Backbone as CSV, one residue per row, in Angstrom:
resi,resn,N_x,N_y,N_z,CA_x,CA_y,CA_z,C_x,C_y,C_z
1,MET,0.867,-1.127,-0.053,0.220,0.426,0.106,0.615,1.038,-0.119
2,SER,0.603,2.081,-0.687,1.535,3.579,-0.847,0.717,4.636,0.690
3,ALA,1.835,5.214,0.395,1.496,6.124,1.404,0.642,7.054,1.236
4,ASP,0.345,7.499,0.015,-0.263,8.749,-0.393,-1.631,8.661,-0.178
5,LYS,-1.985,7.224,-0.028,-3.365,6.620,-0.609,-4.745,7.335,1.214
6,PRO,-5.729,7.901,0.482,-5.988,8.461,1.813,-6.753,7.510,2.754
7,GLU,-6.790,8.251,4.221,-6.754,7.243,4.882,-8.242,6.349,4.982
8,LYS,-9.278,7.445,4.331,-10.752,6.137,4.397,-11.258,6.843,2.884
9,LEU,-11.700,5.447,2.509,-12.836,5.714,0.753,-13.394,5.532,1.265
10,SER,-14.766,5.591,0.957,-16.514,5.343,0.886,-16.741,5.184,-0.161
11,GLY,-18.125,4.504,-0.551,-18.753,3.940,-2.126,-19.768,3.487,-1.541
12,GLY,-20.310,2.996,-2.748,-22.339,2.213,-2.735,-22.568,2.304,-4.099
13,CYS,-23.503,1.792,-4.074,-24.238,1.488,-5.299,-24.889,3.312,-5.766
14,LEU,-25.579,3.073,-7.163,-26.267,3.343,-7.947,-27.275,4.527,-7.051
15,CYS,-28.336,3.626,-6.335,-29.453,3.781,-5.400,-29.129,5.127,-3.903
16,GLY,-28.417,4.477,-4.121,-27.529,4.780,-2.516,-28.402,3.546,-1.049
17,GLY,-28.939,2.479,-1.743,-29.419,1.358,-1.018,-27.908,0.888,0.215
18,VAL,-26.627,1.411,-0.949,-25.501,0.506,-0.056,-24.611,1.230,0.013
19,ARG,-24.829,1.894,1.461,-23.399,2.669,1.595,-21.721,1.869,2.218
20,TYR,-20.864,2.194,1.661,-19.718,1.932,2.461,-18.375,2.385,2.922
21,GLU,-17.940,1.798,4.027,-16.702,3.258,4.412,-15.415,1.356,4.099
22,ILE,-13.924,2.406,3.279,-13.424,1.171,3.870,-12.023,2.502,4.841
23,THR,-11.969,1.561,5.927,-10.793,2.341,6.589,-9.430,1.890,6.954
24,GLY,-8.735,1.553,6.286,-7.680,0.616,6.074,-6.980,0.479,4.895
25,PRO,-6.075,0.245,4.289,-5.397,0.013,3.363,-5.912,-1.150,2.159
26,ARG,-5.602,-0.802,1.113,-6.387,-1.654,-0.126,-4.774,-2.298,-0.825
27,ARG,-5.304,-3.277,-1.621,-4.818,-3.074,-2.942,-5.388,-2.479,-3.777
28,ASP,-3.769,-2.178,-4.759,-4.297,-1.155,-5.547,-4.875,-1.980,-6.570
29,ILE,-6.033,-2.217,-8.597,-6.755,-2.520,-9.295,-6.582,-3.495,-9.292
30,ILE,-7.245,-4.560,-10.006,-6.649,-5.764,-10.539,-7.933,-6.257,-11.315
31,ASN,-8.201,-5.793,-12.634,-9.051,-6.227,-13.602,-8.992,-7.783,-13.932
32,CYS,-10.446,-8.557,-13.468,-11.020,-9.111,-13.944,-11.405,-9.688,-14.934
33,HIS,-11.209,-11.098,-16.075,-11.747,-11.191,-17.522,-12.792,-12.416,-17.778
34,CYS,-12.839,-13.185,-16.371,-13.281,-14.144,-16.066,-14.725,-14.211,-17.027
35,GLU,-15.551,-15.428,-17.172,-16.623,-15.431,-17.812,-17.658,-14.677,-16.745
36,ASN,-17.683,-15.526,-15.680,-18.607,-14.686,-14.284,-18.724,-13.142,-14.132
37,CYS,-17.162,-12.814,-13.837,-17.346,-11.012,-13.737,-18.176,-10.108,-14.769
38,ARG,-17.370,-10.899,-16.295,-17.673,-10.007,-17.314,-19.714,-10.036,-17.097
39,ARG,-20.239,-10.820,-16.717,-21.609,-11.432,-16.680,-22.288,-11.029,-15.561
40,THR,-21.452,-10.726,-14.746,-21.727,-9.931,-13.205,-21.524,-8.076,-13.980
41,HIS,-20.730,-7.638,-14.912,-19.849,-6.127,-14.426,-20.491,-5.902,-16.100
42,GLY,-21.416,-6.762,-16.679,-21.220,-6.444,-18.259,-20.418,-6.692,-19.158
43,HIS,-18.971,-6.232,-18.505,-18.163,-5.996,-19.372,-17.156,-6.847,-18.271
44,ILE,-15.311,-6.595,-18.445,-14.580,-6.937,-16.971,-14.908,-5.848,-15.456
45,ALA,-14.127,-6.725,-14.703,-14.533,-6.636,-13.594,-13.029,-5.772,-12.556
46,ALA,-13.162,-4.360,-12.305,-11.983,-4.186,-11.785,-12.233,-3.942,-10.480
47,TYR,-10.934,-4.540,-8.968,-11.316,-4.614,-8.519,-10.892,-4.676,-7.502
48,THR,-10.451,-3.742,-5.953,-9.445,-3.765,-4.683,-9.642,-4.563,-4.055
49,SER,-9.407,-4.672,-2.912,-8.941,-5.238,-1.690,-9.138,-5.017,-0.990
50,VAL,-9.932,-5.241,0.009,-9.515,-4.420,2.066,-9.675,-5.805,2.178
51,SER,-8.904,-5.941,4.002,-9.414,-6.598,4.807,-10.721,-6.554,5.244
52,GLN,-11.419,-7.508,5.570,-13.229,-7.717,5.582,-12.796,-6.623,7.095
53,SER,-12.548,-6.880,8.061,-12.329,-5.395,9.169,-12.224,-4.410,8.389
54,ASP,-11.745,-3.850,7.477,-11.427,-2.334,7.392,-12.294,-1.941,6.506
55,LEU,-14.134,-2.914,5.839,-15.212,-2.997,5.446,-15.706,-2.041,6.221
56,LYS,-16.711,-1.336,6.179,-17.758,-0.780,6.998,-19.305,-1.071,6.289
57,LEU,-19.907,-1.413,6.447,-21.034,-0.992,5.922,-22.244,-0.582,6.838
58,LEU,-22.065,0.321,5.899,-23.302,2.299,6.947,-24.412,2.088,6.217
59,HIS,-24.983,1.588,4.769,-26.467,1.580,4.712,-25.990,-0.363,4.050
60,GLN,-26.879,-1.333,4.263,-26.934,-2.705,3.722,-28.324,-2.861,2.932
61,GLN,-29.602,-2.178,3.015,-30.626,-2.802,3.608,-31.095,-3.319,2.072
62,THR,-30.181,-1.992,0.940,-30.823,-3.557,-0.411,-29.843,-4.273,-0.976
63,LEU,-28.830,-4.422,0.033,-27.165,-5.454,-0.088,-27.896,-7.012,-0.237
64,ARG,-27.808,-7.888,-0.818,-27.879,-8.755,-1.305,-26.652,-9.967,-2.021
65,TRP,-26.897,-11.012,-1.503,-25.659,-12.443,-1.494,-25.865,-13.262,-3.047
66,TYR,-25.107,-13.224,-4.557,-25.496,-14.404,-5.071,-24.509,-15.516,-4.950
67,HIS,-24.498,-16.169,-4.586,-23.720,-17.173,-4.591,-23.595,-18.022,-6.137
68,ASP,-21.924,-17.356,-7.140,-21.757,-18.219,-8.294,-21.595,-19.117,-8.082
69,GLN,-20.883,-19.928,-9.337,-20.336,-21.055,-10.136,-19.512,-21.921,-9.342
70,SER,-18.319,-20.899,-8.662,-17.621,-20.808,-8.013,-17.372,-21.438,-6.256
71,PRO,-16.977,-23.022,-6.169,-17.202,-23.193,-4.295,-17.217,-22.215,-3.765
72,ASN,-17.925,-22.063,-2.364,-17.624,-20.172,-1.712,-18.182,-19.195,-2.025
73,THR,-18.052,-19.002,-3.385,-17.547,-17.971,-3.988,-18.951,-16.742,-4.014
74,TYR,-19.171,-16.151,-3.124,-20.294,-14.882,-3.187,-20.251,-13.422,-3.735
75,ARG,-21.198,-12.898,-4.426,-20.833,-11.873,-5.302,-22.110,-10.732,-4.655
76,GLY,-21.507,-9.584,-3.083,-22.787,-8.877,-2.905,-23.343,-7.442,-4.284
77,PHE,-24.589,-7.485,-4.290,-24.556,-6.802,-5.295,-25.859,-5.818,-4.654
78,CYS,-27.094,-4.219,-4.691,-27.786,-3.970,-4.838,-28.987,-4.649,-5.304
79,ASN,-30.092,-4.819,-4.213,-31.150,-5.854,-5.163,-32.361,-4.418,-5.381
80,ARG,-32.209,-3.725,-5.216,-32.827,-2.573,-6.276,-32.013,-2.012,-7.341
81,CYS,-30.826,-1.449,-7.503,-30.814,-0.573,-8.404,-29.510,-1.412,-9.347
82,GLY,-29.199,-3.213,-8.788,-28.803,-4.283,-9.531,-26.891,-4.259,-9.370
83,ALA,-26.801,-2.607,-8.898,-24.385,-2.319,-9.076,-24.954,-3.817,-8.304
84,SER,-23.426,-3.984,-8.936,-22.468,-5.272,-8.380,-21.066,-4.032,-7.499
85,LEU,-20.809,-4.979,-5.872,-19.935,-4.192,-5.259,-19.167,-5.268,-4.729
86,PHE,-18.860,-6.561,-4.683,-17.995,-7.016,-3.724,-18.465,-8.342,-4.315
87,TRP,-16.924,-8.623,-3.709,-17.002,-10.192,-4.325,-16.281,-11.106,-3.115
88,ASP,-17.187,-12.197,-2.365,-16.764,-12.919,-1.619,-16.217,-13.776,-1.523
89,ALA,-14.548,-14.541,-1.273,-14.993,-15.266,-1.545,-15.225,-17.247,-0.434
90,ARG,-15.297,-15.976,1.126,-15.871,-16.926,2.012,-14.613,-18.010,1.875
91,ASP,-13.428,-18.475,2.124,-13.325,-19.953,2.011,-12.134,-19.205,4.062
92,GLY,-11.776,-18.953,3.846,-11.071,-17.983,4.861,-10.255,-17.051,5.092
93,ARG,-10.335,-16.538,4.262,-9.619,-15.338,3.460,-9.571,-14.189,4.687
94,ALA,-9.206,-13.356,5.282,-9.107,-12.172,5.784,-9.736,-11.003,4.396
95,LYS,-9.991,-10.702,3.692,-9.650,-10.199,3.030,-11.086,-10.444,1.803
96,ILE,-11.525,-9.108,1.150,-12.811,-9.170,0.330,-12.558,-8.090,-0.577
97,SER,-13.139,-8.581,-2.190,-12.981,-7.461,-3.182,-13.585,-6.802,-3.009
98,VAL,-13.752,-5.593,-3.241,-14.416,-3.800,-3.818,-14.649,-3.747,-5.306
99,ALA,-16.102,-3.539,-5.661,-15.334,-3.336,-7.281,-15.600,-1.913,-7.282
100,ALA,-14.134,-1.734,-8.031,-13.715,-0.065,-8.067,-14.829,0.902,-8.750
101,GLY,-15.439,1.362,-9.762,-15.963,1.283,-9.566,-17.445,1.889,-9.204
102,SER,-17.814,1.372,-7.725,-18.739,1.756,-6.991,-17.895,2.372,-5.555
103,LEU,-16.679,2.520,-6.059,-15.649,4.046,-5.249,-15.990,4.716,-5.232
104,ASP,-16.600,6.467,-5.135,-16.761,7.300,-4.714,-15.161,8.380,-5.068
105,SER,-14.415,7.226,-5.459,-13.089,8.029,-5.651,-12.062,7.110,-5.564
106,THR,-11.561,7.112,-6.401,-10.161,5.740,-6.793,-8.659,6.566,-6.621
107,ALA,-9.068,8.256,-5.977,-7.394,8.421,-5.565,-6.601,7.404,-4.864
108,GLY,-5.206,7.702,-5.654,-4.552,7.190,-5.070,-4.425,5.378,-5.572
109,LEU,-5.533,4.813,-6.456,-5.284,4.244,-6.465,-5.347,3.681,-7.795
110,LYS,-4.204,2.643,-8.636,-3.714,2.752,-9.706,-4.162,0.846,-10.586
111,THR,-4.281,0.691,-11.330,-4.463,-0.720,-12.179,-2.820,-1.150,-12.410
112,ILE,-3.195,-2.072,-11.928,-1.685,-3.401,-11.293,-1.775,-4.744,-12.207
113,GLY,-2.525,-5.005,-12.902,-2.599,-6.584,-13.421,-4.382,-7.001,-14.098
114,HIS,-3.847,-7.653,-14.732,-5.706,-8.532,-15.127,-5.881,-10.035,-15.011
115,VAL,-6.091,-10.392,-14.567,-6.039,-12.483,-13.702,-7.202,-12.221,-15.493
116,PHE,-7.170,-14.007,-15.482,-7.991,-14.543,-16.356,-8.468,-14.195,-17.661
117,VAL,-7.404,-13.708,-18.220,-7.278,-13.572,-19.604,-7.760,-14.628,-20.151
118,GLY,-7.290,-15.864,-20.020,-7.619,-17.015,-20.799,-9.545,-16.863,-21.229
119,GLU,-10.303,-16.069,-20.390,-11.464,-16.140,-20.542,-12.194,-14.826,-20.910
120,ALA,-10.897,-14.191,-21.155,-11.044,-12.645,-21.953,-12.331,-12.736,-23.097
121,GLY,-13.137,-11.712,-23.667,-14.369,-11.718,-24.551,-13.594,-11.399,-25.597
122,GLN,-13.232,-12.126,-26.899,-13.404,-11.558,-28.196,-13.148,-10.545,-28.239
123,TYR,-14.378,-9.622,-28.167,-14.732,-7.623,-28.781,-14.165,-7.184,-28.248
124,TYR,-12.807,-7.557,-27.743,-11.992,-5.962,-27.262,-10.722,-6.771,-26.240
125,GLU,-9.713,-6.264,-27.051,-8.723,-5.781,-26.713,-8.114,-5.542,-25.422
126,ILE,-6.831,-5.848,-24.923,-5.747,-5.636,-23.325,-4.637,-5.439,-24.496
127,ASP,-4.542,-3.992,-24.385,-3.680,-3.350,-24.714,-3.075,-2.413,-23.278
128,ASP,-2.061,-3.154,-22.688,-1.652,-2.308,-22.440,-0.583,-3.358,-21.752
129,ASP,0.616,-2.973,-21.405,1.669,-3.573,-20.470,1.509,-3.956,-19.446
130,LEU,0.730,-4.145,-18.775,-0.113,-5.002,-17.121,0.132,-6.364,-16.899
131,PRO,1.162,-6.857,-16.299,1.121,-8.403,-16.160,-0.008,-9.217,-16.356
132,ARG,-0.441,-10.357,-16.959,-1.874,-10.972,-16.968,-1.361,-12.015,-16.942
133,PHE,-2.048,-12.555,-16.677,-2.412,-14.365,-15.913,-3.730,-14.796,-16.431
134,GLU,-2.775,-16.144,-17.478,-3.716,-17.285,-18.172,-5.417,-17.428,-17.399
135,THR,-4.731,-17.740,-16.018,-5.844,-17.414,-14.552,-6.146,-16.803,-13.429
136,SER,-5.972,-17.141,-12.896,-5.649,-16.523,-10.901,-3.867,-15.986,-11.373
137,ASN,-3.927,-15.226,-10.772,-2.418,-14.310,-10.600,-1.717,-14.958,-9.015
138,ALA,-2.329,-16.637,-8.618,-2.162,-17.323,-7.071,-1.202,-16.549,-5.968
139,GLY,-1.712,-14.867,-6.058,-1.064,-14.234,-4.407,-0.302,-13.234,-5.590
140,GLU,0.179,-12.677,-7.120,1.402,-12.590,-7.118,1.234,-10.920,-7.263
141,LEU,0.224,-10.494,-7.095,-0.086,-9.380,-7.245,-0.349,-8.821,-5.911
142,GLU,0.065,-9.536,-4.845,-1.001,-9.452,-3.480,-0.202,-8.653,-2.874
143,PRO,0.288,-7.726,-2.250,1.534,-7.134,-1.057,1.363,-7.829,-0.252
144,GLY,2.495,-8.340,0.300,2.471,-9.160,1.796,2.001,-10.413,1.801
145,ASP,0.680,-10.449,2.052,-0.230,-11.610,2.953,-0.291,-12.696,1.346
146,GLY,-0.100,-12.218,0.316,-1.310,-12.887,-0.896,-2.324,-12.809,-0.560
147,GLY,-3.176,-12.211,0.071,-3.986,-11.991,-0.122,-5.738,-11.199,0.455
């Protein structure tokens, strides 16, 4: 985590039914090209990652969790406006992924790589020089504890 990142970030869904605050360090953005993320987001998914304990839900009346096709994987979304907000592996990790597009500001965050490029849509090109991984990055893009 770089020292110039703000101490606190906030975000939420389009309609305001879900609002959250991130109080601790967060990983820079990783773009996921897997089929599930593309279907959920309508395109690639850009996620930061934070400790579960650093994510505070301020308003969650419209937050729902969808168990997707992967074992122990849940996606948090707003059941009113449909915004995709969270990806949670629920496999004992202390981290949760937060959709970068749901943040009020992404100041201090930058994109650091691409995962599941083997499932990328045929309608677009990945045209940067960032690290690419056919499937998971297996923690290679994670600072410190790998997750």
